[in-house]
N, C-alpha and C positions, 0 to 999 in steps of 0.2 A: 502493499500499499504505498504512494506517493504522499511523497507530506510539504507541507507550505511553513514558511513565517509568519508570521505576520504580529508582530512587537509592537505595534501601535496599543497608545488603552483609553481612546478615544470611543465610544463608544457608538455614538452617530457612521462617525468613518466605518466598526465592526460588524455592525448591522448592514453598513451597503457591499461592504469585502464578503459578505456569507451571500448576499444578495445576493451578486455579480458569479461567485462563484456556483453558486446553484444554475444562477442563467445565462454562463457565458465563457466557462472556462473548459477551455480543453480536454481532454481529460481520456482514456483511455483503459482506465484503470482506478478505483477508489482512491480519492485525496481525501487527509486530513490534516491538522494545522490545529494548535492550542494558543489562546490569548485570556486576556487579561481585558477589564475595562476599571476606568477609576467608578468610586464610588457613585454608581447610578441606579435605579428602576427599569425591566425590561419587564415592556405587557406587550401580552398577546396579543395578536390582528386579532380579536374578535371583541377583547376589553372596554368597559365604560371606567375611563377615570378616576372620575370621584369613587365605584367602590371597591378600588384596588389600593389605592392607598392613601397619606396622608403627605397633602400636596402642600402643607404649608411646611411642614415638618422637613420634605423635601426641599424645598424655596430655603431656607432659617441654612441647612446644611447643606446650601451647594449639591446636593445627586440628582442627578441626570436624569431626568426620564423620560423612554427614548421606546415605541412599538414596532417590534420586528413581524415580517413578514412570517411566523409560526402560530401557529394555538398553543392554546395551553395557558397556564395559569403564569403571573406577575413575579418576577425573582427581584431578590440584590444583588446585585456584582458589590464588590471590592477588589483591593489589589491581596486580599487576601483571598479570594475564589479564582481558577482557571476555568474555564470554558476552555468549548471542543466542538470542534465539527469536522462532521464527513459527507462527503461527497463522493455518490458514484451512481453508472447508470444502474437500469435498476426493469426489468420487465417483466418482475416477478413480484409483488409490494409485500404477498403475505407472506414469502419467503426472504425477499430481502432486507427489511424492517425489522424483522427481531434481532438476525443476523449485524446488521452492526449499530443496536440499539445496545448489543452482546458484548461489543470487543472493547466498552469502557471495562466492563463489568471486570469483563473475562483478564485485563488490564490492573486491575486492583487487587485483584484474586492474585496475580503474578508477584505482585509488591506486597502478600501478608495479610492484605485484608477480605475478611469475609463477608465480600458486599453479593450482594441477589438484588435480581429485576425484583419490580413489587410492581401490579398492576399494572394501568396504559404505561406510565413515563417515569417513574421511579426507580433508583435506588437506593439501597437500604441498607446500615451498616450494624448488625443489635437490634432490628424493629427503628430506626432511625434514619431519617431521609438523610443523603452527604450530598444525591444529586438529581436534577433531573431535565426533562431532554425534553424535544419536538418534534416534528418531522413537518416537512415540505416537500412536496410534489411539482417537477418541472416534467414537461415531458417523459421521456422517461428517464429521469435523472431523480434521483432520493435525498435529501438534503436532511443529515440528521444532529444536530447541535443539544449542546447542556452544559448546566453547570459542575463543577465539581467543589464544593466547602473546601478549602482546605482549610482555613483560619480567615473564618470568615466573623467580624464583630457581629453577634450576634443581639445583643442589646441594638443596635443601628437600624440590622431587618428586621426585629422587632418593630424597632419604633417607625421605621417606609413601610411598611405592610398594613398598621392598620390604618385602615380611615377611621374618621371621625365618627362618636355613637352619632346614629339618624335614623331615620325612618329609612329605608332608602328599596327603592324595588328596583328590578332596575331587568331588561334586555340582552346584557354583553353577558360573555360568561365567566362569573368566578371564582378564586382560584382558591384552591384548597388545601388549608389554614393545614399544615402538618410538623410532626416532631422533628429537630434538624439536631446536629452534630456535624462534627467540624470534625474535617480527615485526618486532623495531625495527632488527633488524642489518640489514633491504632497506627499511626506510624511515627513512630518516636524516635525512630532510626534515620530520620531523612529533619535534616535541619533546619528549611525554610520551604515555599514557596519555589524557589528559580529549582530547586535543586529535585523537590518533587518533580514540576514540568520535564526534567531533560529525564528521568527516567520514566516516567513516562512516555514521552518522545521516541526516547531506545526502542522501547520495549515495540509501540507500534508502527514502527519503520526497522523493527527487525532489527537492528542494530545498526543498524545505518546502511542496513545492503540497500535499502530499496533506496530511488532514487527522489534526490527533493525537486521541489517546481516551484521555480522562482517569474516573474509576477516583472511585465516591464515598468518601465516610469510610463507608457504610458495609458497602461491598464493604471495603474495607482492611483495618476490621475482625474480617469473617467473614476473609480471607487471617490475618491474625493468629492466628488462635483455633486453624484449621489449624494454622498452626505449630504451638501452642503445643501442643495436643489429639494430634496425628499424627507430623511432621517429625521435630520434638525428642524425643520419646518412644524409649524403650529398644527398646519392645516390636516398633519400624516400623523401627529403627537396625539392630536385631539380634536380632531375636527369629524375624524373616522367611528365615536364613540359613540352605543348605539342607543337608544333612548331612555330616559330614569328618568324616577320620580322621587322628590326629595322632600319631607317637612323638617323644620327645625320649631325651636320655639326654644322663648329664655324672656328674662325680668328685666326688661332693662327700663330707662327714666319714665319712662312715657309711661307703665306697666307690661302689664307678658303682650310679645307680639311672639305670634305664628306665621309660618310663613311656608305656603305652599305650593313647590317650584317641579315642572318639568322641563325637562332638559332635551336637547334637538343635537348632537354635534359639538356637542361641550360647549351649544350658545343658548341662555334663556327664551323656553319657548312660551313659554308662560307663567306666570303667577300670581297668589292669593294670600293677602294679609291677614290676619284674625288674630282676637284676645282683646280684652279690657282696656288698650294701652289708648293713652287720648293724644288728639292734635286738632290743629284749626283748620285743615282742610281736608278730603276726601280722599285713600289713597286708592283708588283706583287709574287714580294720572300719575303715580308710581306703580305702580304696576304695568302702565300699556308704556312708561317710558322705560322700563327694563327687559320690555320684551327683545331679542336679536341681542342684547349683550353678551358677549364671551365668558363664560363664569369664570371667572375669576376675582382676586380682594381686589384686585387694583383697578378694574373699566367696570365693577361691580360699585367702588368708593367715584372713582371719575360721573358717572350715571349721576351716581345721589347725587353726588356738590351741585353738580349741572340747574337742579330742575326746588333745590334748595331742599333737603328733608326735615328740615325740623318745623314744617307746615305743616308737616305730615303726624310726623311722631315727635313729642313734645321732650325737648332738649336731646337729641339724638343726634349721636354725631353720626356721620355718613360710613366711615372707617366702621364703626360700631354695628350698625347695623350692615353694612358688606360681610365681616367677621362671622355674623350668626345668619345670615343669608349662605355661607359656604359649609357654617358650621365650625 
């Protein structure tokens, strides 16, 4: 199995790199590569952002949010996580998918880890998840990519993948939360993630007897262009979100405010306020003004500021009501 080198840690570039290898790489046998991302949350293709992550926590901690081209659930990446991608021709998915999915499990077993496959797309060790993977098909090609939690910051993972408490319904695909563990606990003889990566690469390449596949500068430039024009854009990450309905409530200076929202492609499709709050004017004007606004604190605050929100909610600042609406 041939191998690639990808030292880039930018999650937008790496999502574009995966897509390029699936769609355009000239291959006559399977190719794999190992890679890492700076702190980021990688969402499945069919997911609704507000059900999956704590967006405010991501903003405060400079954690990127990126949507990938494969299905499955949201995962947290940092430099304590090692990712893998395997791309190959496939004429029989029922045969080839289990084979590709099992390659990493077998490599871990060679390192002495008692890894097992579980369910559709997990690798477990002692009942805890150390890897989740997903797949995508393009014509007669199959890509399998996944995570390997070597020494991930589990506290940050928990915070990042914990959406604010809310009454929420979504037509997106929700992640299945699992008990997780780091592989470093089972590999005390491996010093760090770099050594872990090197040993895995050696195993998967048959001790480097297989051939390295090198991309040209032109190929890398085209990947960067897709990263810039697609994967880093709001329309790709947020605009693909399925329809969702949310309800938030809180006690503010004006009284109790309850807001009912419908989102479509991460914009406010409808908005209704209720509660025992006081104000001078009817909130129907606010509800109308918010239609079509991007569902984040900054854009909602700007909209509320422009209409003089304290005429509708006594003594309430735009940012305060915006935070309530976000949850």
